[in-house]
Biopython code that builds the backbone (N, CA, C, O; Angstrom):
import numpy as np
from Bio.PDB.StructureBuilder import StructureBuilder

atoms = [
    (1, "MET", "N", (121.203, 106.276, 124.265)),
    (1, "MET", "CA", (119.780, 106.659, 124.773)),
    (1, "MET", "C", (118.860, 106.289, 123.899)),
    (1, "MET", "O", (118.616, 107.088, 122.996)),
    (2, "GLY", "N", (118.170, 105.082, 123.937)),
    (2, "GLY", "CA", (117.252, 104.565, 123.149)),
    (2, "GLY", "C", (115.993, 105.159, 123.038)),
    (2, "GLY", "O", (115.399, 105.242, 121.963)),
    (3, "ARG", "N", (115.518, 105.614, 124.196)),
    (3, "ARG", "CA", (113.984, 105.956, 124.168)),
    (3, "ARG", "C", (113.918, 107.646, 124.065)),
    (3, "ARG", "O", (112.812, 108.183, 124.130)),
    (4, "PHE", "N", (114.993, 108.365, 123.922)),
    (4, "PHE", "CA", (114.953, 109.717, 123.707)),
    (4, "PHE", "C", (115.888, 110.219, 122.641)),
    (4, "PHE", "O", (116.957, 109.615, 122.554)),
    (5, "LYS", "N", (115.665, 111.259, 121.781)),
    (5, "LYS", "CA", (116.407, 111.553, 120.820)),
    (5, "LYS", "C", (117.787, 112.086, 121.343)),
    (5, "LYS", "O", (118.834, 111.753, 120.788)),
    (6, "GLU", "N", (117.754, 112.955, 122.468)),
    (6, "GLU", "CA", (118.761, 113.420, 122.923)),
    (6, "GLU", "C", (118.561, 113.779, 124.434)),
    (6, "GLU", "O", (117.506, 114.240, 124.871)),
    (7, "THR", "N", (119.693, 113.522, 125.204)),
    (7, "THR", "CA", (119.715, 114.056, 126.531)),
    (7, "THR", "C", (121.063, 114.804, 126.751)),
    (7, "THR", "O", (122.024, 114.434, 126.077)),
    (8, "SER", "N", (121.188, 115.653, 127.489)),
    (8, "SER", "CA", (122.457, 116.476, 127.670)),
    (8, "SER", "C", (122.785, 116.734, 129.176)),
    (8, "SER", "O", (121.885, 116.792, 130.015)),
    (9, "ARG", "N", (124.009, 116.875, 129.464)),
    (9, "ARG", "CA", (124.499, 117.162, 130.857)),
    (9, "ARG", "C", (125.412, 118.415, 130.737)),
    (9, "ARG", "O", (126.136, 118.632, 129.766)),
    (10, "LEU", "N", (125.318, 119.088, 131.657)),
    (10, "LEU", "CA", (126.260, 120.267, 132.071)),
    (10, "LEU", "C", (127.521, 119.849, 132.529)),
    (10, "LEU", "O", (127.655, 118.751, 133.068)),
    (11, "PRO", "N", (128.595, 120.743, 132.339)),
    (11, "PRO", "CA", (129.885, 120.327, 132.866)),
    (11, "PRO", "C", (129.812, 120.120, 134.326)),
    (11, "PRO", "O", (130.450, 119.178, 134.797)),
    (12, "GLU", "N", (128.996, 121.007, 135.235)),
    (12, "GLU", "CA", (128.838, 120.826, 136.426)),
    (12, "GLU", "C", (128.378, 119.552, 137.002)),
    (12, "GLU", "O", (128.775, 119.006, 138.032)),
    (13, "PHE", "N", (127.355, 119.118, 136.056)),
    (13, "PHE", "CA", (126.838, 117.748, 136.361)),
    (13, "PHE", "C", (127.757, 116.688, 136.236)),
    (13, "PHE", "O", (127.684, 115.717, 136.990)),
    (14, "GLU", "N", (128.688, 116.787, 135.282)),
    (14, "GLU", "CA", (129.599, 115.749, 134.895)),
    (14, "GLU", "C", (130.580, 115.680, 136.045)),
    (14, "GLU", "O", (131.048, 114.633, 136.491)),
    (15, "LYS", "N", (130.861, 116.983, 136.507)),
    (15, "LYS", "CA", (131.797, 116.984, 137.727)),
    (15, "LYS", "C", (131.340, 116.291, 138.976)),
    (15, "LYS", "O", (132.060, 115.575, 139.673)),
    (16, "ASP", "N", (130.072, 116.571, 139.197)),
    (16, "ASP", "CA", (129.345, 115.950, 140.491)),
    (16, "ASP", "C", (129.228, 114.442, 140.155)),
    (16, "ASP", "O", (129.435, 113.698, 141.113)),
    (17, "ILE", "N", (128.953, 113.893, 139.045)),
    (17, "ILE", "CA", (128.945, 112.527, 138.874)),
    (17, "ILE", "C", (130.375, 111.795, 138.933)),
    (17, "ILE", "O", (130.472, 110.635, 139.334)),
    (18, "SER", "N", (131.407, 112.503, 138.533)),
    (18, "SER", "CA", (132.657, 111.827, 138.721)),
    (18, "SER", "C", (133.057, 111.871, 140.135)),
    (18, "SER", "O", (133.795, 110.987, 140.570)),
    (19, "LYS", "N", (132.629, 112.838, 140.903)),
    (19, "LYS", "CA", (132.789, 112.636, 142.392)),
    (19, "LYS", "C", (132.089, 111.553, 143.174)),
    (19, "LYS", "O", (132.525, 110.889, 144.113)),
    (20, "LEU", "N", (130.757, 111.512, 142.509)),
    (20, "LEU", "CA", (129.673, 110.368, 143.155)),
    (20, "LEU", "C", (130.234, 108.829, 142.775)),
    (20, "LEU", "O", (130.000, 107.827, 143.450)),
    (21, "LEU", "N", (131.016, 108.871, 141.558)),
    (21, "LEU", "CA", (131.393, 107.522, 141.246)),
    (21, "LEU", "C", (132.580, 106.920, 141.960)),
    (21, "LEU", "O", (132.986, 105.774, 141.768)),
    (22, "LYS", "N", (133.103, 107.799, 142.804)),
    (22, "LYS", "CA", (134.134, 107.298, 143.598)),
    (22, "LYS", "C", (133.431, 106.681, 145.019)),
    (22, "LYS", "O", (134.057, 105.905, 145.741)),
    (23, "ARG", "N", (132.206, 107.079, 145.289)),
    (23, "ARG", "CA", (131.390, 106.325, 146.357)),
    (23, "ARG", "C", (130.432, 105.402, 145.829)),
    (23, "ARG", "O", (130.242, 104.361, 146.458)),
    (24, "PHE", "N", (129.763, 105.632, 144.715)),
    (24, "PHE", "CA", (128.864, 104.757, 144.081)),
    (24, "PHE", "C", (129.118, 104.219, 142.823)),
    (24, "PHE", "O", (128.663, 104.802, 141.839)),
    (25, "ARG", "N", (129.903, 102.996, 142.668)),
    (25, "ARG", "CA", (130.428, 102.761, 141.377)),
    (25, "ARG", "C", (129.542, 102.547, 140.325)),
    (25, "ARG", "O", (129.958, 102.600, 139.167)),
    (26, "THR", "N", (128.236, 102.285, 140.604)),
    (26, "THR", "CA", (127.257, 101.971, 139.568)),
    (26, "THR", "C", (126.388, 103.326, 139.173)),
    (26, "THR", "O", (125.385, 103.300, 138.460)),
    (27, "ILE", "N", (126.888, 104.362, 139.693)),
    (27, "ILE", "CA", (125.826, 105.495, 139.468)),
    (27, "ILE", "C", (125.745, 105.837, 137.983)),
    (27, "ILE", "O", (124.691, 106.319, 137.568)),
    (28, "GLU", "N", (126.736, 105.639, 137.168)),
    (28, "GLU", "CA", (126.593, 105.837, 135.712)),
    (28, "GLU", "C", (125.607, 104.979, 135.037)),
    (28, "GLU", "O", (124.847, 105.430, 134.180)),
    (29, "ASP", "N", (125.609, 103.723, 135.417)),
    (29, "ASP", "CA", (124.829, 102.748, 134.745)),
    (29, "ASP", "C", (123.257, 102.974, 135.369)),
    (29, "ASP", "O", (122.217, 102.845, 134.723)),
    (30, "ASP", "N", (123.347, 103.257, 136.454)),
    (30, "ASP", "CA", (121.872, 103.534, 137.152)),
    (30, "ASP", "C", (121.328, 104.828, 136.572)),
    (30, "ASP", "O", (120.134, 104.794, 136.272)),
    (31, "LEU", "N", (121.952, 105.912, 136.369)),
    (31, "LEU", "CA", (121.557, 107.224, 135.693)),
    (31, "LEU", "C", (120.974, 106.749, 134.332)),
    (31, "LEU", "O", (119.874, 107.218, 134.039)),
    (32, "VAL", "N", (121.521, 105.935, 133.512)),
    (32, "VAL", "CA", (121.090, 105.718, 132.233)),
    (32, "VAL", "C", (120.070, 104.658, 132.204)),
    (32, "VAL", "O", (119.035, 104.798, 131.553)),
    (33, "GLU", "N", (120.356, 103.495, 132.960)),
    (33, "GLU", "CA", (119.253, 102.363, 132.917)),
    (33, "GLU", "C", (118.219, 102.573, 133.701)),
    (33, "GLU", "O", (117.106, 102.299, 133.253)),
    (34, "ILE", "N", (118.338, 103.067, 134.951)),
    (34, "ILE", "CA", (117.067, 103.393, 135.706)),
    (34, "ILE", "C", (116.487, 104.612, 135.543)),
    (34, "ILE", "O", (115.308, 104.672, 135.195)),
    (35, "PHE", "N", (117.182, 105.673, 135.757)),
    (35, "PHE", "CA", (116.532, 107.016, 135.657)),
    (35, "PHE", "C", (116.199, 107.405, 134.469)),
    (35, "PHE", "O", (115.001, 107.652, 134.328)),
    (36, "ILE", "N", (116.963, 107.557, 133.448)),
    (36, "ILE", "CA", (116.708, 108.178, 132.276)),
    (36, "ILE", "C", (115.616, 107.049, 131.470)),
    (36, "ILE", "O", (114.514, 107.394, 131.043)),
    (37, "GLU", "N", (116.073, 105.895, 131.385)),
    (37, "GLU", "CA", (115.262, 105.031, 130.485)),
    (37, "GLU", "C", (114.077, 104.427, 131.301)),
    (37, "GLU", "O", (113.275, 103.698, 130.716)),
    (38, "LYS", "N", (113.937, 104.696, 132.610)),
    (38, "LYS", "CA", (112.756, 104.361, 133.175)),
    (38, "LYS", "C", (111.927, 105.436, 133.764)),
    (38, "LYS", "O", (110.740, 105.599, 133.482)),
    (39, "GLN", "N", (112.611, 106.171, 134.602)),
    (39, "GLN", "CA", (111.865, 107.215, 135.261)),
    (39, "GLN", "C", (111.474, 108.607, 134.202)),
    (39, "GLN", "O", (110.398, 109.204, 134.178)),
    (40, "LEU", "N", (112.487, 108.845, 133.509)),
    (40, "LEU", "CA", (112.096, 109.872, 132.627)),
    (40, "LEU", "C", (111.137, 109.392, 131.601)),
    (40, "LEU", "O", (110.179, 110.093, 131.274)),
    (41, "PHE", "N", (111.364, 108.196, 131.068)),
    (41, "PHE", "CA", (110.338, 107.591, 130.076)),
    (41, "PHE", "C", (108.792, 107.748, 130.568)),
    (41, "PHE", "O", (107.854, 108.240, 129.939)),
    (42, "LEU", "N", (108.799, 107.241, 131.746)),
    (42, "LEU", "CA", (107.348, 107.242, 132.488)),
    (42, "LEU", "C", (106.908, 108.667, 132.483)),
    (42, "LEU", "O", (105.854, 108.959, 131.917)),
    (43, "TYR", "N", (107.572, 109.495, 133.020)),
    (43, "TYR", "CA", (107.184, 110.951, 133.090)),
    (43, "TYR", "C", (106.783, 111.679, 131.772)),
    (43, "TYR", "O", (105.738, 112.307, 131.607)),
    (44, "HIS", "N", (107.814, 111.491, 130.825)),
    (44, "HIS", "CA", (107.635, 112.317, 129.608)),
    (44, "HIS", "C", (106.864, 111.667, 128.490)),
    (44, "HIS", "O", (106.085, 112.278, 127.758)),
    (45, "LYS", "N", (107.102, 110.559, 128.425)),
    (45, "LYS", "CA", (106.415, 109.589, 127.244)),
    (45, "LYS", "C", (105.094, 109.047, 127.775)),
    (45, "LYS", "O", (104.176, 109.053, 126.954)),
    (46, "LEU", "N", (104.863, 108.647, 128.817)),
    (46, "LEU", "CA", (103.821, 107.801, 129.281)),
    (46, "LEU", "C", (102.958, 108.701, 130.129)),
    (46, "LEU", "O", (101.846, 108.279, 130.448)),
    (47, "ARG", "N", (103.329, 109.836, 130.511)),
    (47, "ARG", "CA", (102.720, 110.862, 131.510)),
    (47, "ARG", "C", (102.309, 110.203, 132.766)),
    (47, "ARG", "O", (101.143, 110.376, 133.119)),
    (48, "VAL", "N", (103.115, 109.447, 133.523)),
    (48, "VAL", "CA", (102.901, 108.681, 134.716)),
    (48, "VAL", "C", (103.883, 109.511, 135.615)),
    (48, "VAL", "O", (105.106, 109.409, 135.524)),
    (49, "ASP", "N", (103.246, 110.329, 136.475)),
    (49, "ASP", "CA", (103.957, 111.006, 137.632)),
    (49, "ASP", "C", (103.984, 110.194, 138.989)),
    (49, "ASP", "O", (103.052, 110.135, 139.792)),
    (50, "ASN", "N", (105.204, 109.584, 139.104)),
    (50, "ASN", "CA", (105.197, 108.872, 140.471)),
    (50, "ASN", "C", (105.918, 109.690, 141.467)),
    (50, "ASN", "O", (106.492, 109.062, 142.357)),
    (51, "LYS", "N", (105.994, 111.028, 141.477)),
    (51, "LYS", "CA", (106.653, 111.976, 142.188)),
    (51, "LYS", "C", (108.084, 111.879, 142.392)),
    (51, "LYS", "O", (108.655, 112.354, 143.374)),
    (52, "GLY", "N", (108.722, 111.182, 141.336)),
    (52, "GLY", "CA", (110.112, 110.839, 141.390)),
    (52, "GLY", "C", (111.037, 112.038, 140.906)),
    (52, "GLY", "O", (112.175, 112.201, 141.347)),
    (53, "ILE", "N", (110.438, 112.870, 139.950)),
    (53, "ILE", "CA", (111.055, 113.932, 139.392)),
    (53, "ILE", "C", (110.178, 115.158, 139.402)),
    (53, "ILE", "O", (108.963, 115.041, 139.246)),
    (54, "PHE", "N", (110.834, 116.494, 139.604)),
    (54, "PHE", "CA", (110.085, 117.655, 139.480)),
    (54, "PHE", "C", (110.774, 118.643, 138.688)),
    (54, "PHE", "O", (111.995, 118.735, 138.809)),
    (55, "GLN", "N", (110.143, 119.401, 137.886)),
    (55, "GLN", "CA", (110.687, 120.485, 137.101)),
    (55, "GLN", "C", (111.099, 121.603, 137.854)),
    (55, "GLN", "O", (110.276, 122.121, 138.608)),
    (56, "ILE", "N", (112.287, 122.076, 137.766)),
    (56, "ILE", "CA", (112.814, 123.264, 138.578)),
    (56, "ILE", "C", (112.208, 124.590, 137.886)),
    (56, "ILE", "O", (112.474, 124.944, 136.738)),
    (57, "ALA", "N", (111.396, 125.227, 138.728)),
    (57, "ALA", "CA", (110.829, 126.428, 138.268)),
    (57, "ALA", "C", (111.484, 127.628, 138.421)),
    (57, "ALA", "O", (112.351, 127.631, 139.294)),
    (58, "GLY", "N", (111.294, 128.721, 137.765)),
    (58, "GLY", "CA", (112.017, 129.916, 138.072)),
    (58, "GLY", "C", (113.384, 130.112, 137.497)),
    (58, "GLY", "O", (114.124, 131.042, 137.817)),
    (59, "LEU", "N", (113.682, 129.151, 136.604)),
    (59, "LEU", "CA", (115.100, 129.518, 136.089)),
    (59, "LEU", "C", (115.026, 130.409, 134.848)),
    (59, "LEU", "O", (114.014, 130.514, 134.155)),
    (60, "PRO", "N", (116.269, 131.090, 134.607)),
    (60, "PRO", "CA", (116.190, 132.116, 133.652)),
    (60, "PRO", "C", (116.211, 131.517, 132.177)),
    (60, "PRO", "O", (116.219, 132.284, 131.214)),
    (61, "VAL", "N", (116.220, 130.266, 132.029)),
    (61, "VAL", "CA", (116.155, 129.580, 130.693)),
    (61, "VAL", "C", (114.824, 128.998, 130.392)),
    (61, "VAL", "O", (114.233, 128.504, 131.352)),
    (62, "GLY", "N", (114.312, 128.970, 129.362)),
    (62, "GLY", "CA", (113.030, 128.285, 129.113)),
    (62, "GLY", "C", (113.251, 126.868, 128.480)),
    (62, "GLY", "O", (112.503, 125.917, 128.705)),
    (63, "ASN", "N", (114.253, 126.826, 127.739)),
    (63, "ASN", "CA", (114.819, 125.339, 127.234)),
    (63, "ASN", "C", (116.119, 125.237, 127.270)),
    (63, "ASN", "O", (116.801, 126.231, 127.019)),
    (64, "PRO", "N", (116.670, 124.095, 127.570)),
    (64, "PRO", "CA", (115.873, 122.777, 127.855)),
    (64, "PRO", "C", (115.242, 122.977, 129.367)),
    (64, "PRO", "O", (115.670, 123.806, 130.170)),
    (65, "LYS", "N", (114.376, 122.257, 129.561)),
    (65, "LYS", "CA", (113.677, 122.233, 130.875)),
    (65, "LYS", "C", (114.775, 121.425, 131.876)),
    (65, "LYS", "O", (115.471, 120.511, 131.435)),
    (66, "VAL", "N", (114.837, 121.853, 133.197)),
    (66, "VAL", "CA", (115.661, 121.259, 134.019)),
    (66, "VAL", "C", (114.768, 120.601, 135.013)),
    (66, "VAL", "O", (113.749, 121.159, 135.420)),
    (67, "TYR", "N", (115.199, 119.242, 135.464)),
    (67, "TYR", "CA", (114.278, 118.513, 136.420)),
    (67, "TYR", "C", (115.270, 117.980, 137.364)),
    (67, "TYR", "O", (116.392, 117.547, 137.102)),
    (68, "LYS", "N", (114.619, 118.088, 138.631)),
    (68, "LYS", "CA", (115.272, 117.573, 139.893)),
    (68, "LYS", "C", (114.881, 116.104, 140.090)),
    (68, "LYS", "O", (113.678, 115.888, 139.940)),
    (69, "ALA", "N", (115.635, 115.073, 140.389)),
    (69, "ALA", "CA", (115.354, 113.722, 140.742)),
    (69, "ALA", "C", (115.355, 113.719, 142.275)),
    (69, "ALA", "O", (116.295, 114.040, 143.003)),
    (70, "LYS", "N", (113.986, 113.246, 142.680)),
    (70, "LYS", "CA", (114.013, 113.073, 144.171)),
    (70, "LYS", "C", (114.083, 111.543, 144.523)),
    (70, "LYS", "O", (114.576, 111.183, 145.592)),
    (71, "LYS", "N", (113.653, 110.772, 143.738)),
    (71, "LYS", "CA", (113.812, 109.248, 143.955)),
    (71, "LYS", "C", (114.812, 108.700, 142.897)),
    (71, "LYS", "O", (114.552, 108.661, 141.694)),
    (72, "PHE", "N", (115.942, 108.294, 143.433)),
    (72, "PHE", "CA", (117.015, 107.929, 142.562)),
    (72, "PHE", "C", (117.748, 106.666, 143.185)),
    (72, "PHE", "O", (118.611, 106.833, 144.046)),
    (73, "THR", "N", (117.404, 105.438, 142.753)),
    (73, "THR", "CA", (118.105, 104.308, 143.428)),
    (73, "THR", "C", (119.545, 104.084, 142.896)),
    (73, "THR", "O", (119.870, 104.429, 141.760)),
    (74, "CYS", "N", (120.362, 103.511, 143.739)),
    (74, "CYS", "CA", (121.699, 103.089, 143.092)),
    (74, "CYS", "C", (121.889, 101.712, 143.471)),
    (74, "CYS", "O", (121.549, 101.305, 144.582)),
    (75, "LYS", "N", (122.486, 100.881, 142.480)),
    (75, "LYS", "CA", (122.829, 99.410, 142.752)),
    (75, "LYS", "C", (123.886, 99.159, 143.702)),
    (75, "LYS", "O", (124.016, 98.097, 144.311)),
    (76, "SER", "N", (124.787, 100.365, 143.832)),
    (76, "SER", "CA", (125.867, 99.999, 144.857)),
    (76, "SER", "C", (125.457, 100.033, 146.223)),
    (76, "SER", "O", (126.186, 99.653, 147.139)),
    (77, "LEU", "N", (124.112, 100.555, 146.402)),
    (77, "LEU", "CA", (123.772, 100.487, 147.924)),
    (77, "LEU", "C", (122.890, 99.190, 147.864)),
    (77, "LEU", "O", (122.302, 98.820, 146.847)),
    (78, "ARG", "N", (122.867, 98.550, 149.061)),
    (78, "ARG", "CA", (122.099, 97.361, 149.276)),
    (78, "ARG", "C", (120.591, 97.751, 149.316)),
    (78, "ARG", "O", (120.155, 98.809, 149.770)),
    (79, "GLU", "N", (119.849, 96.726, 148.764)),
    (79, "GLU", "CA", (118.412, 96.752, 148.620)),
    (79, "GLU", "C", (117.851, 97.812, 147.840)),
    (79, "GLU", "O", (116.652, 98.085, 147.886)),
    (80, "GLY", "N", (118.805, 98.510, 147.014)),
    (80, "GLY", "CA", (118.122, 99.497, 146.100)),
    (80, "GLY", "C", (117.727, 100.734, 146.824)),
    (80, "GLY", "O", (116.808, 101.420, 146.377)),
    (81, "ARG", "N", (118.414, 101.097, 148.012)),
    (81, "ARG", "CA", (117.985, 102.258, 148.861)),
    (81, "ARG", "C", (118.502, 103.549, 147.958)),
    (81, "ARG", "O", (119.498, 103.488, 147.236)),
    (82, "SER", "N", (117.654, 104.752, 148.113)),
    (82, "SER", "CA", (118.144, 105.768, 147.430)),
    (82, "SER", "C", (119.475, 106.450, 148.043)),
    (82, "SER", "O", (119.941, 106.214, 149.158)),
    (83, "ILE", "N", (120.018, 107.394, 147.026)),
    (83, "ILE", "CA", (121.351, 107.868, 147.524)),
    (83, "ILE", "C", (121.332, 108.732, 148.770)),
    (83, "ILE", "O", (122.293, 108.733, 149.539)),
    (84, "GLY", "N", (120.189, 109.510, 148.990)),
    (84, "GLY", "CA", (119.805, 110.347, 150.254)),
    (84, "GLY", "C", (118.899, 111.229, 149.981)),
    (84, "GLY", "O", (118.671, 111.469, 148.795)),
    (85, "ASP", "N", (118.248, 111.844, 150.908)),
    (85, "ASP", "CA", (117.356, 112.828, 150.823)),
    (85, "ASP", "C", (117.955, 114.091, 150.113)),
    (85, "ASP", "O", (117.281, 114.699, 149.281)),
    (86, "LYS", "N", (119.204, 114.475, 150.440)),
    (86, "LYS", "CA", (119.623, 115.774, 149.873)),
    (86, "LYS", "C", (120.403, 115.606, 148.650)),
    (86, "LYS", "O", (121.144, 116.529, 148.313)),
    (87, "SER", "N", (120.325, 114.441, 147.874)),
    (87, "SER", "CA", (121.148, 114.092, 146.658)),
    (87, "SER", "C", (120.102, 114.275, 145.559)),
    (87, "SER", "O", (119.188, 113.469, 145.384)),
    (88, "TYR", "N", (120.278, 115.341, 144.852)),
    (88, "TYR", "CA", (119.359, 115.568, 143.597)),
    (88, "TYR", "C", (120.335, 115.628, 142.335)),
    (88, "TYR", "O", (121.457, 116.134, 142.357)),
    (89, "LEU", "N", (119.776, 115.081, 141.325)),
    (89, "LEU", "CA", (120.262, 115.240, 140.053)),
    (89, "LEU", "C", (119.523, 116.100, 139.149)),
    (89, "LEU", "O", (118.315, 115.932, 138.984)),
    (90, "CYS", "N", (120.161, 116.995, 138.564)),
    (90, "CYS", "CA", (119.386, 117.954, 137.558)),
    (90, "CYS", "C", (119.913, 117.563, 136.223)),
    (90, "CYS", "O", (121.102, 117.430, 135.933)),
    (91, "LEU", "N", (118.801, 117.382, 135.381)),
    (91, "LEU", "CA", (119.105, 117.133, 134.008)),
    (91, "LEU", "C", (118.365, 118.210, 133.018)),
    (91, "LEU", "O", (118.521, 118.138, 131.799)),
]
sb = StructureBuilder()
sb.init_structure("model")
sb.init_model(0)
sb.init_chain("A")
sb.init_seg("    ")
for serial, (resi, resn, name, xyz) in enumerate(atoms, 1):
    if name == "N":
        sb.init_residue(resn, " ", resi, " ")
    sb.init_atom(name, np.array(xyz, "f"), 0.0, 1.0, " ", f" {name:<3s}", serial, name[0])
structure = sb.get_structure()
């Protein structure tokens, strides 16, 4: 993860990713190359909000902040379509 000091994943997230890998072979690369290195970088470092991620409010933990991805494209799908309206990734 070149642009961030650290990113972490919950065990539940890893379980979800492993299930999604069966359907979407490139999701791990897409998560790192597209979502973390581009979408999160735009939002957190450059302060550009393209409405692709949202902070989840009302959680009992203050840190780390948890975000929901609304726009997430996957190379496994043709024409870079998103995985689906109900598929959200939490980081």
